[in-house]
C-alpha positions in Angstrom: 72.2 83.8 85.0 69.5 82.2 87.2 71.7 79.2 88.3 74.4 81.6 89.5 71.8 83.7 91.3 70.4 80.6 93.1 74.0 79.5 94.1 74.8 83.0 95.5 71.4 83.0 97.4 72.2 79.6 98.9 75.7 80.7 99.9 74.2 83.9 101.5 71.7 81.9 103.5 74.4 79.5 104.8 76.8 82.3 105.8 74.0 84.3 107.4 72.9 81.2 109.3 76.4 80.6 110.6 76.6 84.2 111.8 73.2 83.9 113.5 74.2 80.7 115.2 77.4 82.3 116.5 75.6 85.4 117.7 73.0 83.2 119.5 75.7 81.2 121.2 77.2 84.4 122.6 73.9 85.5 124.2 73.8 85.0 127.9 77.4 83.9 128.3 78.7 84.2 131.8 81.9 86.3 131.9 83.6 85.7 135.2 87.3 85.5 134.3 89.7 87.3 132.0 89.8 84.3 129.8 86.0 84.4 129.5 86.1 88.1 128.4 89.0 87.7 125.9 87.3 84.7 124.3 84.0 86.6 124.2 85.7 89.5 122.5 87.5 87.1 120.1 84.1 85.7 119.1 82.6 89.1 118.7 85.4 90.4 116.4 85.1 87.2 114.4 81.4 87.7 114.0 82.1 91.3 112.9 84.4 90.2 110.1 82.1 87.4 109.1 79.1 89.7 109.0 80.9 92.1 106.6 81.3 89.1 104.2 77.6 88.2 104.7 76.6 91.8 104.0 78.7 92.0 100.8 77.5 88.6 99.6 73.9 89.6 100.3 74.3 92.9 98.4 75.8 91.1 95.4 72.9 88.6 95.5 70.3 91.3 95.5 72.0 93.2 92.7 72.2 90.1 90.5 68.5 89.4 91.2 67.9 92.9 89.7 70.2 92.2 86.8 69.1 93.5 83.4 70.6 94.7 80.1 69.7 97.4 77.6 71.4 98.6 74.4 71.2 101.5 72.0 72.7 102.6 68.7 74.2 106.1 68.7 76.8 107.9 66.6 78.0 104.8 64.9 78.4 102.9 68.1 76.6 100.0 69.7 76.3 100.9 73.4 75.5 98.0 75.8 74.4 98.8 79.3 74.2 95.9 81.8 72.6 96.8 85.1 73.1 95.5 88.6 70.3 97.3 90.4 71.3 100.9 90.4 74.7 100.2 89.0 75.2 100.6 85.3 78.2 99.4 83.3 78.6 100.9 79.9 80.4 99.2 77.0 80.8 100.8 73.6 81.5 99.0 70.3 82.5 100.8 67.1 80.1 99.4 64.5 82.8 99.7 61.8 84.8 97.1 63.8 82.0 94.7 64.6 82.5 91.4 62.7 80.5 88.2 62.1 77.2 89.4 63.6 75.2 86.2 63.9 72.6 84.2 65.7 73.5 81.1 67.8 71.1 78.6 69.4 70.7 79.2 73.1 71.9 76.2 75.0 69.3 74.4 77.1 66.4 76.2 75.4 64.0 75.3 72.6 65.1 75.6 69.0 63.2 78.9 68.6 65.4 80.7 71.2 68.7 82.2 70.0 71.4 84.6 71.2 73.0 87.5 69.4 76.7 87.1 69.1 79.5 89.1 67.3 83.3 89.3 67.1 85.0 92.4 68.3 88.8 92.9 68.6 90.4 89.6 69.7 87.3 88.3 71.4 83.6 87.4 71.1 80.8 88.9 73.0 77.0 88.8 73.0 74.0 91.1 73.2 71.2 90.3 75.6 70.0 86.9 76.8 68.1 84.1 75.0 65.2 85.5 73.0 62.7 84.4 70.3 64.2 84.1 66.8 61.9 86.7 65.1 62.9 89.3 67.7 66.6 88.6 67.4 66.4 88.7 63.6 64.8 92.1 63.8 67.5 93.4 66.1 70.3 92.1 63.8 68.7 93.8 60.9 68.7 97.1 62.7 72.3 96.7 63.8 73.4 95.9 60.2 71.6 98.8 58.8 73.4 101.2 61.3 76.7 99.5 60.5 76.2 100.0 56.7 75.7 103.7 57.2 78.9 103.9 59.2 80.8 102.1 56.4 79.4 104.6 53.8 80.4 107.5 55.9 83.9 106.2 56.5 84.3 105.7 52.7 83.2 109.3 51.9 85.5 110.6 54.7 88.6 108.8 53.3 88.2 110.5 49.9 88.7 113.9 51.4 92.4 114.7 51.7 93.6 116.1 54.9 95.8 119.1 54.6 99.1 119.4 56.5 97.8 122.6 58.1 95.0 120.6 59.8 97.3 118.0 61.1 99.6 120.7 62.6 96.6 122.5 64.1 95.3 119.3 65.7 98.5 118.5 67.5 98.4 118.9 71.2 101.0 120.2 73.5 103.4 117.7 75.0 102.9 116.9 78.7 106.1 116.4 80.6 105.8 114.8 84.0 108.0 116.1 86.7 110.6 113.6 87.9 110.1 112.0 91.3 111.2 114.1 94.3 114.3 113.0 96.1 114.0 110.8 99.2 112.9 112.7 102.2 114.9 111.9 105.4 113.1 110.3 108.4 112.0 112.5 111.3 115.0 113.7 113.3 115.5 112.9 116.9 114.5 116.5 117.7 111.2 116.3 115.7 108.0 116.7 117.8 106.9 113.1 117.0 110.3 111.6 118.0 110.4 113.6 121.2 106.8 112.6 122.1 107.6 109.0 121.3 110.7 108.9 123.5 108.9 110.7 126.4 106.0 108.3 126.3 108.3 105.3 126.2 110.4 106.5 129.1 107.4 107.3 131.3 107.4 103.7 132.7 110.8 104.4 134.3 109.3 106.6 137.1 106.7 103.9 137.4 109.3 101.3 138.1 111.5 103.4 140.3 108.9 105.4 142.3 105.5 103.6 142.0 106.9 100.1 142.2 105.6 98.9 138.9 106.5 95.3 138.1 106.8 93.3 135.0 103.0 92.8 134.6 102.4 96.5 134.6 105.0 97.1 131.9 103.7 94.2 129.7 100.1 95.4 130.0 101.1 99.0 129.1 102.9 97.8 126.0 99.9 95.7 125.0 97.7 98.8 125.4 100.1 100.7 123.1 99.3 98.2 120.4 95.6 99.1 120.8 96.5 102.8 120.4 98.5 102.1 117.3 95.5 100.2 115.9 93.2 103.1 116.6 95.3 105.6 114.7 95.8 103.1 111.9 92.0 102.9 111.4 91.9 106.7 111.3 94.6 106.7 108.6 92.7 104.1 106.7 89.6 106.3 106.7 91.6 109.2 105.2 93.1 107.0 102.5 90.0 105.1 101.4 87.3 107.7 102.3 83.8 106.2 102.0 85.1 102.7 101.0 86.5 102.6 104.6 83.0 101.8 105.7 83.7 98.3 104.5 87.5 97.9 104.9 87.8 99.5 108.4 85.4 96.9 110.1 87.4 94.1 108.5 90.6 95.6 109.9 89.0 96.1 113.3 87.8 92.5 113.3 91.2 91.0 112.5 93.2 93.3 114.7 90.7 93.0 117.5 90.7 89.2 117.5 94.5 89.3 117.6 94.5 91.8 120.5 92.0 89.7 122.5 94.1 86.5 122.3 97.3 88.5 122.9 95.9 90.0 126.1 94.9 86.5 127.3 98.5 85.4 126.7 100.0 88.5 128.5 97.6 88.1 131.5 98.1 84.4 132.1 101.9 84.4 131.5 103.0 87.7 133.0 100.2 89.0 135.3 98.6 86.0 136.9 101.5 83.6 136.2 101.4 80.1 134.8 102.0 78.6 138.3 99.3 80.7 140.0 97.1 78.9 142.6 93.8 79.7 144.2 90.6 81.2 142.8 91.0 83.6 139.9 89.8 87.2 140.6 86.6 88.4 139.1 87.3 89.9 135.6 86.3 93.5 136.3 88.3 93.6 139.6 91.3 92.2 137.8 91.1 94.8 134.9 90.6 97.8 137.3 93.6 96.7 139.3 95.6 96.5 136.1 94.6 99.7 134.2 93.8 102.3 136.8 97.5 102.8 137.9 98.5 103.0 134.2 96.1 105.8 133.2 98.8 108.6 133.0 101.1 106.3 130.9 98.2 105.3 128.6 97.2 108.9 128.1 100.8 109.8 127.2 101.0 107.0 124.6 97.8 108.1 123.0 99.0 111.7 122.8 102.4 110.5 121.4 100.9 108.6 118.5 98.5 111.5 118.0 101.4 113.9 117.6 103.0 111.6 115.1 99.7 111.4 113.2 99.3 115.2 112.9 102.9 116.1 112.3 103.9 113.3 109.9 100.8 111.7 108.4 99.0 115.0 107.9 101.8 117.6 108.2 104.2 115.8 105.9 101.3 114.6 103.7 102.3 110.9 103.9 98.7 109.9 103.1 99.3 110.9 99.5 101.6 108.0 99.0 99.7 105.5 101.1 97.3 102.8 100.1 95.5 100.1 102.1 98.1 97.4 101.5 101.0 99.5 102.6 99.1 101.0 105.6 98.2 97.5 106.9 101.7 96.2 106.2 103.2 99.1 108.3 100.8 98.4 111.1 101.5 94.6 111.4 105.3 95.0 110.9 105.5 97.5 113.7 103.3 95.5 116.0 105.2 92.2 115.3 108.6 93.7 115.9 107.5 95.5 119.0 105.8 92.6 120.6 108.5 90.1 119.7 111.0 92.5 121.5 108.7 92.9 124.5 107.9 89.2 124.9 111.5 88.1 124.7 112.5 90.9 127.1 109.6 89.9 129.4 110.8 86.3 129.6 114.4 87.5 130.2 113.2 89.7 133.0 111.4 86.8 134.7 114.7 84.8 134.7 116.9 87.5 136.1 117.3 88.1 139.8 117.4 91.9 139.6 113.8 92.8 138.4 114.2 96.5 138.5 117.4 96.5 136.4 115.9 94.0 134.0 112.7 96.1 133.6 114.8 99.3 132.9 116.7 97.3 130.3 113.5 96.1 128.8 112.1 99.7 128.6 115.4 101.0 127.0 115.4 98.1 124.5 111.7 98.6 123.5 112.3 102.4 123.2 115.2 101.9 120.8 113.3 99.4 118.7 110.1 101.6 118.7 112.1 104.7 117.7 113.9 102.9 114.9 110.6 101.6 113.5 109.0 105.0 113.8 111.8 106.7 111.8 111.9 104.0 109.1 108.1 104.1 108.7 108.0 107.8 108.2 111.0 108.0 105.8 109.9 108.4 102.1 109.6 110.6 99.1 109.1 114.3 99.6 105.4 115.3 99.3 105.9 118.5 97.4 105.0 117.1 94.0 103.5 119.9 91.9 102.0 117.8 89.1 102.6 117.7 85.3 103.8 120.7 83.4 103.2 121.9 79.9 106.1 122.1 77.5 
């Protein structure tokens, strides 16, 4: 396997070099504008995702460098145990079913080096790597002697009739699996999660009518809600995948974070600053403070709303029992896509109308309806009261 080990090692060095070059280019960058910040964050999230790939490739390279194989004969079976560092993969072969045990010349080696091969089932497998012929012949002799003892034992066993009573006694009880539970209805409009979602979505209305919020405030608030949804989605992923989330969660954060960085840049330069803005751009930290400080109560309410949904639906209704990584990420991006498509279309429509307050209220109502529909569809599913198999 040494050519494959060298190839993986070269790939690891190339990928690690790319990551190092990218990280080095980010050092000392001047962040003066919102675009500078969002681009820096985009690069950072990209490096995070790339680094996970580098780490996994490096771990595989190290494990292959420590690759080895051992075998033993036990209870009529040939047990082969390839090792990747601390990882052991066990394969068992019934000696009574091993066929055509033979030696084959090892390709690319001298004539004195051979490999042990045998047929099993519908395929062919081997034992060990290239080895000196005397050593291989000794191993084959040992395996054949063990196989002959197995054949003699099987022959003696077949001569002993089996009584009907023993057959009846060895039968096991039938396991009957309970049928799937009926579909569980989505959360009602009076459920705590639905009420919290509606309240959080309607909170911008006092902001528009009393605190003079404009389109940019509403668009930034809805962008921030995507970040809140992403946060709770990562928490859900950790519950589903447990310790494997140490690898999958950073990949999700990297992809979602890169999307959110570029999306904020789009929101800022189209709806906050405006595409026809003139004059010097405000310093990045001043611009962000002016945007987010007035939105603090609304941001807190959105975080609480999605937290209520997490505890009442995901944990309370045990939705995590039916979830996997693919479905969890599909639900996340479907909801984000539909919500932002609605918000962006509504945002452009608001810019074109001459009644900004009425248009903003219409946008808020439209987004609330879409968000509530997505929330109820996402949390509809099978009842989670499955009790498991029963004996019959």
